[in-house]
N, C-alpha and C positions, 0 to 999 in steps of 0.2 A: 716670334711675336705672334699672338693669336690673331686670327682675322678680325678686321675692324669693319666688316660689311654692315653690321647693325648700326655702327657709329655713323658710317657714311649715309646710310639709308635715312637715319634720323634727321640728318642735315640736308636731305634732298640733293645729294651730290653724286648719286650713282649714275654713271654714264653707260651708254651702249658700248658693248665690247669693241666695236669698230672705232668708236671715238676715244676710248681710253688707251693710254700707252702700255698695253699689256705686253708689248714687245720691248719695254724699256731696257731691260737687262741685255737682251739680244742686240738692240741698237747701240747701247753703250759699249758692248764688247766689239761690235763691228767697227765703231769709230775710235777704238783704243788700240794703238800699235801694240804688237807682241812685245814681250819682255826682251830687252836686249841681251846680248851675251854678257855673262857674268863670270867667266872662267878665268879672267885675268884682272888683277887688282887696278891696272891702268884703265880698263874698260869700266870698271865700277866707279873709279874717281871721276870719270867723264860724265857720270849721271848727274853730278852736281854743277850748278851755275855759280860757283864761287869765284870771286874776283881773283884772278891769277897774280895780281900784284902783291898779294898778301900770303903769309904762311898762316893757315887757320889752325890754331891749336886750342880752340875753345868750342869745338863742335858739340860737346855735351850740353852747352847752355840752351840752345834751340837749333833744331835741324834745318839746314838748307834742303828744301824739297828735292829729292832725287827725280830723275826723269819720269819713271813710271807713276809716281805720286802726282807730279805736276800734270801729266796727261789725264789721270783719273779726275782730278780736281777740275780741269777744264772740260772734260766730257760731261760731268754733272752740272757744271755751271751753264754750259750751253743748254742742256736739257731744262734746267730750272728757268733760265731766261726765256726760252721759247715757250714754255707752258708750265709756270710755276704751280698753278692749282692742281692739274692732273699729275704732275711729277710727284709733288708732295703727298697727295692723297693716296696715290697708288704705291709710292715708294716707302711711305711711312705707315699707311692705314689700310693697305690692300691685303691680299692673302699672304699666307706664309711664304708662298713661292715668290711673290713680288717684294717682300720686305727687305729693303736695303740695309736697314738696321740689323736684321737677322743675318744678312750676308757678312757683315763686319764681325759679328760674334762668331760665325762659323769659321772665318778666316783666322781669328785670334786664338781660338780654342786649342788647336794642335800645337801652337807655339808655347802657349801657357801650360799645356799638359792637363787642361780640365775640360768640363763640359761647356758648350756654347751657352746653354740656358743659365749657367752660374756666373755670367759676366755682365756687370753693369757698365754702361758706357757713360763717360764723364768728360769734362773738358780739360782736366789737368790732375796732377798729383794732388795739388791743394784742395780741389774740389772733392776728390775721392776721400782723402783724409777727413775732411769736414763731414762728409755724408756718413762715414763710419762712426766717428767719435760722437756725433750728435745723434746717431741712431742707436748707440748702445744704451741699454736700459740699466743704467747704473743707479745705485741708491746711495744716500748719504752714509758715510763710513766706509764705502768701497774706495779703494786706491788704484789710481793709474800710475804705473811705474814706467819712467822713461830714462833716457841717458842725457848727459850734458853735451853729448856730441851731435844731437840731432839738429835739423834745420829749423828756422824760425817758424815756418808754416806748420810743422808737425808739433812743435810746442804750443803754438797759438791755437791749433785745433783742439788739443788736449785741454788747455786753459779755458777756452770758451765752453767746452763741453762740461768741464767740472763746475764752472760757474752756474750752469743750468741745472745739473743733477745733484750738486752737493758732494760730489766725490772729492777726495783729496789727491794731490799730485806730488810725486817724489822723484828726483833725478839722481842717478848714480853714474859713476865713472866706470868704464869698461877696461881702462887701461891708464897708466900714468904717462907713457910715451908711446904714441901710435906706431912709431917705427920699430919698437921693441915688443909689440903686442904678439900674443900667442893664442891659439885656439883654446888651449886648456884655461889660460888666464882669463879670457873673455867669458867663457862659459861659467867659470868659477865666480866671477863678478855678478853674473846673472843669478846664479843659484843663491848666493848670499844676499843679494839685493831683494829678492821676492820675499815679502812678508805675509803674515796670515790674512791681511786685508787686501792684498794685491789681487786684482781681478783682471787688469789689462796690462800687458807689456808692450810699450810702443818702441820700435827700434827701426834702424835704417839698414838696408842691405849694403850699399856702398855709400859711405860718407862723403859728402862733397866738402866737408871741413877738413879732412885728413886724407882722403883717398883710400882709407881702410875698407876692406870688404869683410863684413861680419860673417862669421860661420853660422848662417842662419839655421841650417839643418841640425847642427850640433846644439845650438841654443834650444831649438824646438824639441829635441830629444830630452834635454835636461828638463824643460818645462813639463813635458809629458810625464816624467818620472814624478815630479811634484804633484801634477794633477791626479796621478794614480792614487794618491793618498787623501784626496779631497772629494767632497760631494759635488754633484753637478753644478750647483749654483755658487760654488766657491772656487771653481777652476779658473785658471789664468788663461786669457785669450790673447794671442799675439796679433798685433796690428803692424804690418810692415810697410814702410815707405820703400818701394822697390825700384824707383825710377832709374837710378844709375847702375843697377845690375841688369835691368830689363833691356836686353839687346846688346849687352857687352859681355855677359857671362854665359857659359854653356851650362845652363840649368834650367829645368822647367819650373816656372814659378809656383805653380799649383802643388809641386811636389816638395817644397821647401819646408813645410811643416807649419807655416803661418796660418792664422785663422782668416785674416783679411789681407789681401795683397793689393796695395794701391800704387798706381804708376801713371804718369803722363806717357803718352806714345809719341810725343813730338821731339823727343831727344834721341836716345840710342836706337829706337825702333825706326826712326826716320820717317814717322808719320806726319799727317797734316797738322799744322799749327792749330792749337786749340782742341786737341783730342787727348783722351786718356781712358782709363778703365779701372774697375775694382773686381777682383775675383774673390770668391768665398764659396764654401760648400753650401748645399741647400740647407743643411742643418744650421749653419752660422748665419745665413741670410734670414732665417726665421727668427733669429734672436734680435735683429735690428727693427727699428721703426723708421719708415721713409720720412725724409725731411722736405723734399720738393715734390710737388704733384707730378705724376708720370703720365706720359702718353703711351707707354709701352706694354700695358697689360689691359686687356679688355675688360676684365673683371671689375677693375676700378670704375670704368664708365658705367658698366651694368649696375653696380652697387649704388652709384650716385643717382642713376636714372630711377631705380627702384626704391631709393630712400632707405638703404640698409648698409650695414658694415660690409666691407669686402670679405668674400669667403676665401678660406684657405690661408696658408702661412704666407708671411712676407717672402719675397723672392728678388732676384737681381733686377728683373724688369721693373718692379715697383720702386726700386731705388734709383734707376735711371732717370735723371731729371727730364721733365717734359719741357714744354714751350718750344717755340720755333728756333732753330739753330742755323748756323752756317752749314747747311746740309752737304754742300759740295765738299767741304772738308771732312765732316763726320763720315759720310758714306765712302770717301776715297781712302779711309784708313784700312780698308780691306786690301788695297793695292800694296800698302806698306808691308802688311803681313805676308802677302804673296811674294814680295821681293825678298823678305827675310827667309821665307821657306826655300826659295831657289838659291839664295846665297848659302844657306845651311848654317845653323846656329854654331856647331863646333868650328867651322872654318872661319866665321866672323870673330868669335871669341879668340881663337888662336891668332888672328891677324891683330886684334886689339892688344892682346898680351905680348906679341912680338914688338909692336911699336912702342908701348909703354914700358916694357922691359928695356928697350934701347934708351928711352928717356931717362929712366931711373939710373941706368949704368952710367950714362953721361953726366947726370946731375951729381952723382956720387964722387966724381973726379974733379969738381970745381972747388977750388980753395974758398973757405969761408962759407960754403953752402951746407945747410942742414937739411936732409931729406926726411920728411915726416911720414911719408907713405911707405908701408912695409915693402922690403925687397921681395919677400915671399909672394909668388904669383897666387898662392891660395888665399892670401889675405889682402889682395889688391886687385884692381881692374883697370879702368881707363882714365883715372884722374891721378896726377902726380903732384903732391903738394910739398913745397919747400920754402925756405927762407934764406936770405943772404945777410951776413953780418954787415951792420951798418947801413942797411937799406930797408925801407918799409915795403910791404907788398905793392903798394900803389907806385912807388918809385921803380920797382922792378918791372911791373906791368908797363909803365910809361916808357922806360928804357927800351923794352922789347918792341913796343909800338913804334917808336922812333926808327926802329930797324926793320919795319914791316912784318913783325911777328905778333899775331893776335893771341895773347895769354889773358889770364883773369886772376882776380884775387877773391878769396873765399869770404862771403859776407857773414862773418861770425865775430864774436867778441875778440877772439884771438884769430887774427887773419893770417893766411899764408898766400904766397903766389902759386899759381897752378899752370901746368902744361898738360894737355890731353891729346893723346893720339887716337884718331878715328879713321874710318874708311876713306876719308878725303885726303889722308896724308900718306907719305912715302918715307922709307927709311932715310933717303937723302934729305928730305925736308926736316926730319928729326935732327939730323947732324947740322943743318943750317941754323935751326933754332937754338941748338945747344952752343953753336959758335957765336951766335948773337948774344946769348946769355953770358958767355964768358967775357965778352966785351963790356956788358953791363956791370959784371962783377968787378972788373978792373977800374971802371970809371969812377 
């Protein structure tokens, strides 16, 4: 983030160096314990303060803060409570070296596989999708293509955007049965679904409706072939809801081929509650119009002060919503990405695949159970969706709840029960949850 020295000077809040917390980052580092050992999965499990009386198989819903994130939040809270003015002025509006928002982007960039300056910070996947869809400069007659499998917030972001800009919306099916889906079949459905008026393709990386992991790279390659025959203003841009792949799959989000990647970071990334991001290339940021005033680009303030339009193209900083936030949570997001860096993405993805493979194997052996998540690891991730003959999803969840297993049901028109294995789980816990489900199936 550019220096806000002019902004501070205009408000008369520049302080002498001795009075300002110029050593804020150093002080926070000194008051934050070092990262604990992470070479053993039991040590990783110990980072969470989850109630041991329950088996937690809905960790994807919203994360329990692991110890390093809790400590970072507390360190920032202490600083903010002790001196909110100086902490915010210098943490948000100081030099580049002092910018705590910048530190979050710098921590997130290697994990994403993109540049720090191309990351907009948000509060959730929902906020990110809304900022992108409402920022798209669509015209009446343009079409937004999406799928019947996407979450309500993705569909609503599309609907509300289309109402404002006059674009049309169409939904397609990527498969008839998720458990039988194939990469070739999904890509073919996208190819045949894209029409001459399609300008946006909205898809989800890992569907919370079925547990299916879409082959995003293969879809993006197919869209690129279609775009090669189109003029620049008629090309199809991909908007990706990436939240349930981000942190559970060994892939760099910025390398998937999507034009806009939206994700909350308080699920699989294990970040503070109320955090998220959007990644796009500089070229794609320039195509958007900001929706919410931003505090993250000095040029916006300078233009306002001078009574002129902002200079230069739109960028990620200008899309990052301004206003005062729960800074202790927003700034502590850097600690979650540091935790993910030390855990190592391939190792985390491997553990999640191991646990959920064990869940799927166990589910497949229960009489009367239909597994809707593909068995193929390339088409699944950390969510396993299923149904039991003669029982509603809510009855399954209630039956497991009575046996101290926390499961969930998918909030869709066609709902399934769900079990999800994460870093807070063990293979033995998977077996216990499956045993409880067998009892529910017999009841």
